[in-house]
Structures are given as C-alpha cells and as structure tokens.
N, C-alpha and C positions, 0 to 999 in steps of 0.2 A: 649614650649605653639602651638598650630595650628596656622596656619594663614588661613587657610579657613573654614570657618563657616559648622557647620552642614546644610546640605540642609533642605530649610523648606519645601518644598514638602513628604519629609520622616517623618515630624511632624503627621502629617494627615493619616486616611483610605484610602488607594486604592478604586477608584471604581470598582466593580466587580459582574454587575449584572447578575442576568437568564437570559440566552438568549436561543431560539430554534435554534439550531446547524445544519442547514440544505444543510450546504455548502459541500464541497468536501471533510471537515475533519479539523480540527479536531471535533469528535461530541460528542452529551451528555455523559456525567459520570450516571450510574445508583448509587445508594445509597452506595450499598455493594461496589464497586470498589473505592469511595470516600473515604468511611470508613477504608480501609484496608491501606492508606496511614497516617491513624493517629496512626497505631501502634507505639513504639517505635524503635528505629534504634539498628542493629546490624551490626558486625562488620562484611566484606564483606568474611571473611572467616570462620564466628564461624558454628559450625554446625548444628546449627537453621536455619541458612540462605541459604549456601549449599544444606538441604534436600529443601528447598522452592526452592532453583536452580531446582534442581532432579524434583521436583513437576512439573515445568513450563517446564523442556526439558523432560517429558512425554505428559503435554498439548498441548506442539506445536508439537509432532510426531503424537499425535489426527488431530489436526487441517489440518494439512498438510499432514495426511493421507499417512506417511511414516513410514518405520522401521529404515532409516537413523541414525547410530550411533550419527555422526555428526551433531547436532541438538542443537541449543541453541539461545542467543536475543544480538545482537551487542549492545553495550552501546551508542545512538545515534538516531536520525531519521530514516526514511522510507530509504532517500537516501546514511545514513550510510550504509544501506545494501546492495545496489547498487555497492558502493565503496569494500565495502568488497568482493563482488564478485567476481568482474571484475578483481582486485588488488592479486587477491588468484590463478583464472583460468587461468590466461593468463601472459606473457612473454612480453617486450617489442619485436616488431618485426611479432610477432604472431598475425593470421587472425582474426578479430573479426567482426562477420556477425551481422548486428541490422536489424530487423525488426521495419520501421519509419513509424508508421501510427499515429501520437501525438508526443506530446512534452516530454514523456518520453524514445521515441526511439532518437530522439534529441537530450536527455540531455547521455542517454547514450551511443551514438557515439562519444561525445565531451569528456565525460571521457575517452571513446578508444585513442583518437585522446593528451589529456593532457599526456598517460600511452605511450606516442610511438607504438600502437597497429597498425596493417594494419587491418585499418574500413573500412569494405565494408557494401553496407544498400543495401535494399529491401522498395523501398518509396510505400506507399501505401496511396492512400488521406485519408483526414479526414473522419471519420466515417466509413470505411471500414477495411475487415482484407484480409491478404496476403492468399493465395491460397495455398494449397498443391504444387501444382506444382510450382510454384512462388520460392518459398521455395525448393523444391528437387535442380530445376534450377540453383539456386542461391550457393548452397552449391555445387554440383558438380562441377561449376566454381568455385567457390573462394576456395573450400577446409579450411574453416574456421576450429578455435581451438574448438570455443563457437560462439551459436548458441543467440542472445539475442530475448526474446518477450515479452511484456508488458500486461499480462494477463486482468488484468484493467484497461483501455486507459482513466486516470480522466480528461484529457482535450476533449475528445470528446462523453464518455459513451459508449465506443466499449468496448466489452468483446471478446476478439481474439479467437476463435477455438482453441483447442490444439491439440486436438486425431489424431494420427499421425504425429505429427510431431517428438517425440522422436525416432520414429520409423527410419524415413529418418537420423535422425542427427544418431545414433549410426549405423545406416548401412556405415555412410560414417568418421566414427573417430570423431565425432562434439560434444562437449557435450553441453546437452539441459539447457540454463540458466532462468529463468522465472519469472519476475516483479510481485507479487500479493498484493503489497500495498493495493491498492483501491478495491481489489475483494476478499482478502481471506474472508470465512464465510460467503459471502454474492452470491459466484457465484459457482457453481458446481468445485473442486480442488482437483484429488488425483496423490498426487506424484507419486507415486514409480507404479500405474496403468498407467499412463500416461509417465513415463519414464525420469520425468526431474532429470536430476543431479546436478543444484541448486536452491535450489526457496526462495524470501527474502519477506518479507512483512512489515510493519508498528503495532502499537499499536492503534493508536489513529482515526481508522475508525470501522470497524463493531466490534474491540472487546470494542470500550468505553471507551480506559484505555488514559491516558496521553499519549502525544507524548512524544515521547524520549528511546524507543527500538525497535528495528529490527529483529525479529523474522526470522532465515536463519536454511536452512539446506541443508547439502552436501551430493549428492551418493558416495556409495563405489568407483566407479569409479572416483568421482570425486577426494576425497579425496586421492589415490593416484596420481591424477596428479598434486596435491598441491606437495603431497613428494616427483614424481621424478620434479621438479622444479629445472632449470639450476643455477639461480639465488633467492636471497630469493626476500620474499613479499617485496613492497617498502616501506611498512607502518607497524611498529610493531603494534601501536593498532589497524590494519584491518588484523592481520595475524591471520588467522582461527586454525593454530597449536596450537597457545598460549591462543586462546581465548576458542578452543576446551577443551583443560588441566585445564584450568580456571572452567569453565562449568563444569569438570567431565564426558567426552565425551569418555576418553580411558581408563579407569580402571589402572589410576596413580595418585599417590599423587598429588593433585591440587597443583600448584604455585603460587604468586602475581602476576598478571600481570597490572590491575589499579582499581582503588575503584571503585566494582561495584555498580551500579544505586537503592540502598535496597528498596526506597518506589519504585518511579516505577516496580520494581520486585514485592514487593508483590500487586502492581496493578494487574499486568499482571496475576499471580496465578489468583486473583478473577476472571477476566474477564474468564480465562479457564477456570475454574469450573464452570460459568454459563454454559459456553457453554457446556461443557461435560455434565451439568444436563438438559440442553435443547435437550441435539444430535444434532451433527454436522447436520445430515439429515432433522433435525426438523428446525433449524435455514436458511437453505439455503431454503426448502422448504418455510417457511415465508415471505425470501426476494424476493424469486421469485414470492409469489402471491399480495403480497404488491406494489410491481412494477409492475405486470396488473392494479392494483386496480388503482397504481399514475396514469397508459398512458390512464385508462376509465377516471377518473376525469381532468384530463386536455384536452383531447378531449372534455368533454363535456363544460366545458371552452373554447373554439375554441382556443386553442395552436396546433402547430403542432412541431412533434418530429423530432430532429438532427437526430438521427440514424435510418433510414427508412426499414432495415431490423431488421426485430420484435426478429431474430435469434442472433444478434450482439449486443443484449443491453446488458446493463452490471445491473445487477437485486437490486443495491446499491446504481446506480446513474445515475442519468437519465439527459440529454442536452435536453433544451427547445428552438426551435428558437427566435428568439427576432424578433416580430413580424415589419413589416418595417415603420421607422419614426417614433417609441418609443425609446428611451432611455435608454439602457440595465441600469447604473448607478442611474440614477434616480427614478427607480423602484427598485433597490436593496438596494437602499439608505433608499426609502419608508418605507418599508418590516426590515430594520434594526433601523428604528425610531419605528418600533413595537415591536422591539426584536424577530426578526426573521431573523436569516442568510441565503438566497441562496447567490450564486457567479457569477460571468460572465464567462468568456470563460479564455481560458490559452491558450498563447502563438497564434499558428494558427488560435483559434477561437475568441480573442477576439473581443467584440463587437455583433458576430454572435448567441452566446447561453447563456442562464443563466443554470445552473449546478445545481442540485438539490440531495445533498446527502442523503439517508433513510438508515443510518450506525444502526446496531445491535437494540436498545431499539428505535431508530426511525424509525425504521421500523413498525409503526404502525398506523391501519388506519383512526384513528381520530385526529394523528397530521396530517397525508397529506390531508388529508379534512383541515384543518385550513388554512395550508399552501399556497392550491392551491387558496381558497380562499381570502385570504390575496395578494396572486400575480394578481389574478384574477380583483380585487381591486382596485390595484397599476398602474396596468397596464390602465386601466379605467380613473383614474386619470390624468397619463402622458400622455394617446391621448386628452383629452379634452383641455388640454395647447398648443397642437398643432393647 
C-alpha cells in the first residue's frame, strides 16, 4: 500500500481562463489549430503520421522560402532550435561570431562558451542593429566559421536587416545562422534569397501553435559542413543528421530517433495550412499594416516607441517606453486582472519597456484597439496613485 496519499489539488479541475495573449509569446490559438490536437494519437513511425511530417516539411520550406532538403522541426521550444543549430554547425575551438543587440545574442554567445567555442561578439546598443561595415570588418578580423544574427530580437523589438550579410559571409567562407523565433511569418524573410545557411524558429508566436517545436532548415553548404565534422555532434537528441533521417529528409528508410511530439505536429500542420491558405505575402502584409496601426494608436494615447528607427521595428512585436514614474509591473498586473497579457522588458530592457505582441491572429485592428485602450487606462490609474 502506498504511504504517500494522492494530491488533493489533483481532485479539482485546473483554472485555465481564456486570456488575450498580447505578450511576446505564446500567442492565442485559433480553433482549427486547437481542434487538430483532438485527433487520435498515431505511432511516431506510422505511415499516416510520417505523411503529416512530410506535409510539415513542405509547409516549413514555404514558410522559410527555401528548397533546403534538410528542413524539419526539432522536438523542443525555440531554444532547442538554437542549440541544434550551434551544436551541429560548430566544433570545439572553432570561431563563433555573434551579433549581440539584445538577450538572444547574449544567449547564443553563452551557449557557444558552454560548447568551448571561440566566441567573438559585435556588441550593438539595444534598439539598434549592426551595419554591414561592422559585420564585414569583424568577419575579416575573426574569420568565424559561423555568424549569428537574431532577425527578430524580442527583448528590444528590433527586426535586424539581413540583406547583404549572406554575401559577406560566403565571400569569407562563413556560414550564416539566423534566429527567426519572434519574426517568422511576421517580418519578411527568404532564406535562399538572403543566402542563409541555417535558420530556426518556434511555433508559439506568429504560427499560433503551442510551444514545443522548433522549425529549422540547413542549406546544402551547412549540410556538407555537418557531414565533414571531425568530432560527433555532442548531443544525440539534437544531431541534425539523425533528425533529418527521422523526418525523411534524405530519401532513405526512416530510423527511430525519438518519440515525436505527435499532437504538436498535428498543430504545426494546421498552422502551416492556414498560412498557405492566406499566402505568406498576405500574412506579412497584414502584420506590417497592423503594426503601423498599433504605432498610430500608441502615439494617439501619448506613448513613445522604444525603437526610434521605423525601419528597425519588428512588425509583430512592439516595444513601448514606460513613462517616467510609472510602475511597469503594476500596469501589466492591472491588464492581467482584465485577462490581457502584455510583458515587461527582458534582460537589458527590464523596467524600461513593455512588449506588445501582435502575432498571427492577434494581428487584428479590433484587438489592438482594445489592448491600447486598456493600457492607457491602466497607466492613468497608476499615475493617479503617484
């Protein structure tokens, strides 16, 4: 007989209210994505499931705008995508150059240090981006195997320009790695046209699916670099060649690697099907137009944007300066009491900004009006207490 009794808390239903998720992610799920996860479980190598995996690969190639055959989804959050990319592309002692203009550059550099890489950084003030000149000079000085750029820096709300970086990288024998966790589907991105060698993302932002999968794609050049490694990839779980086999990327019989996250793959397929139906160019256009509308409403309400350069503003995540004397957390808590989530800063921007995510179905003018109206009222309430 067991000596530890069943937990009392498990005798009650959990409290899971419906909220408007306007933070940096996860975002709200639409009904089709939610319903997709009610489908029966299949085995992770059943032919019906591997067909769904193949559908997802095609959808991810469309989303990333690439013909890369090594395109799949890592079982894990966006951070798993970062670890998979860095672990596969680099070996101990090799040089990893990181553009650091927010927390994700800091995190990539820290990961490189843990993997005993020779980490070099291009440090950029928050709210800004690195110039092509800075990138070229750093590449010529450090001669890195891989350059990392975060396309959508969710801690600052910056969308980093990518045009021209791939050409600089390839002229110097460097692989180009891009984090699109916060930007894919919300900001223009074409992997092949930009010369990107590896890109990874996540499912819980513009895709409006649950967190738990990290879409990733490796160019042929990156694949050759992985095949030419002198040492094994330090993680079996994140080994891109093993994962590529499981995902059917190599026209060879699939082997068991791990138990795929079946229901989340259903959700990913449903999400990608919605994007394909709307068409990626229309999804991008909607996010861009609604971002401009959000900035207009913020200005009308008396708020100041954190990113001053309009060309560097991430269309699906907006950063707003906290007015002087206002308690940012008190305001966020007031909105949360009304079942609306916005977030404070992250890393170097803590206490300085609010972050307002308009991902996927939340890129909607009526929802934006509601959030800004509630934000304005919460700030006025906070100021009245001063």
